[in-house]
C-alpha positions in Angstrom: 0.0 0.0 0.0 1.0 3.6 -0.6 0.0 6.3 1.8 0.3 10.0 1.1 1.5 12.3 3.9 1.3 16.1 3.7 2.6 18.0 6.7 4.5 21.3 6.9 6.1 20.6 10.3 9.3 18.7 9.5 9.5 16.7 12.7 5.9 15.5 12.5 6.2 14.8 8.8 9.3 12.6 9.4 7.7 10.9 12.4 4.5 10.0 10.6 6.3 8.9 7.4 8.7 6.7 9.4 5.8 5.2 11.4 3.9 4.3 8.2 7.0 2.7 6.8 7.5 0.7 10.0 3.9 -0.5 9.4 5.0 -1.9 6.1 3.6 0.8 3.7 5.3 3.0 1.2 4.9 6.8 1.5 4.6 9.7 -0.8 5.5 12.7 1.3 4.9 16.5 0.7 6.0 19.4 2.8 3.1 21.8 2.0 -0.2 22.0 0.4 1.1 23.7 -2.8 3.3 20.7 -3.5 0.2 18.4 -3.2 -1.8 20.7 -5.5 1.0 20.4 -8.1 1.1 16.6 -7.7 -2.7 16.6 -8.2 -2.2 18.5 -11.5 0.0 15.6 -12.6 -2.4 13.0 -11.5 -5.3 14.8 -13.2 -3.5 15.1 -16.5 -2.1 11.6 -16.5 -3.3 9.4 -19.3 -1.5 6.2 -18.3 -3.5 5.4 -15.1 -1.0 6.9 -12.6 -0.9 5.0 -9.3 -2.7 6.9 -6.5 -2.3 6.4 -2.8 -4.5 4.0 -0.8 -4.8 6.5 2.1 -4.3 10.3 2.3 -3.2 11.8 5.6 -2.8 15.6 5.6 -2.4 18.5 8.0 -5.3 21.0 7.7 -3.2 24.2 8.0 -0.3 24.2 5.6 1.4 26.8 3.5 0.0 27.1 -0.1 -3.2 25.1 0.1 -5.0 23.8 3.2 -5.8 20.1 3.7 -9.5 20.7 3.4 -9.1 22.5 0.1 -7.0 19.6 -1.2 -9.6 17.1 0.0 -12.3 19.0 -1.9 -10.3 18.9 -5.1 -9.4 15.2 -4.7 -13.1 14.3 -4.4 -13.7 15.9 -7.9 -11.1 13.5 -9.4 -12.5 10.1 -10.6 -9.3 8.3 -9.5 -9.4 9.8 -6.0 -13.1 9.6 -5.1 -12.9 6.4 -3.0 -9.6 7.0 -1.3 -9.9 7.6 2.5 -8.9 11.1 3.4 -7.8 11.9 7.0 -7.0 15.4 8.2 -4.8 16.2 11.2 -4.9 19.4 13.2 -3.4 20.9 16.3 -6.2 23.6 16.4 -9.6 23.4 17.9 -12.4 23.1 15.3 -16.0 23.9 15.9 -18.5 21.2 15.3 -19.7 23.2 12.3 -16.2 23.3 10.8 -15.8 19.6 11.3 -19.1 18.9 9.7 -18.4 21.1 6.7 -15.1 19.4 6.1 -16.6 16.0 6.4 -19.7 16.6 4.3 -18.9 19.2 1.7 -15.2 18.6 1.7 -15.3 14.8 1.5 -13.0 14.2 4.5 -13.5 10.8 6.1 -11.9 11.6 9.5 -10.3 14.4 11.4 -7.6 13.5 14.0 -6.3 15.9 16.6 -2.6 16.5 17.3 -0.8 15.5 19.3 -1.5 12.2 17.4 -2.9 9.3 19.4 -0.9 6.2 20.4 0.7 4.8 17.2 -1.0 1.4 17.5 -4.4 3.1 18.0 -3.7 5.4 15.0 -2.7 2.4 12.9 -5.8 0.5 13.8 -8.0 3.6 13.1 -6.5 4.2 9.7 -6.6 0.5 8.7 -10.3 0.3 9.8 -11.0 3.4 7.7 -9.4 1.8 4.6 -11.4 -1.4 5.2 -14.6 0.6 5.6 -14.0 2.6 2.4 -13.2 -0.6 0.4 -16.4 -2.3 1.7 -18.4 0.8 0.7 -16.8 0.9 -2.8 -17.4 -2.9 -3.3 -21.0 -2.6 -2.1 -21.8 0.3 -4.5 -20.4 -1.4 -7.6 
């Protein structure tokens, strides 16, 4: 599996990417939202069925583009519609903000920083992947 990580804080980015690799997954790592946006341009214009990640884990507040803006764009792309999107934040969000990101923005889950215990996080993310796959298989 390939997981996309987008996080502007270098220490958190390195920690999360390393943790995912320890779990046995490959990573595609971006340091800010603008880099993800540019990568999405490449995916969108690809004609050869470019491989997309199995899970997307992004910070909400990043330079360039915010995680929720990226999620909204991803949900408009056919090859990204069913991929689980998880946003991370160190900031308090109102219930209305969370609801908007999860309904209008297509976000599947929002995780608060500091991140939970790594085993708990791993289980949460794998459960989300399983749920999204089951939904996709049930709708085909």
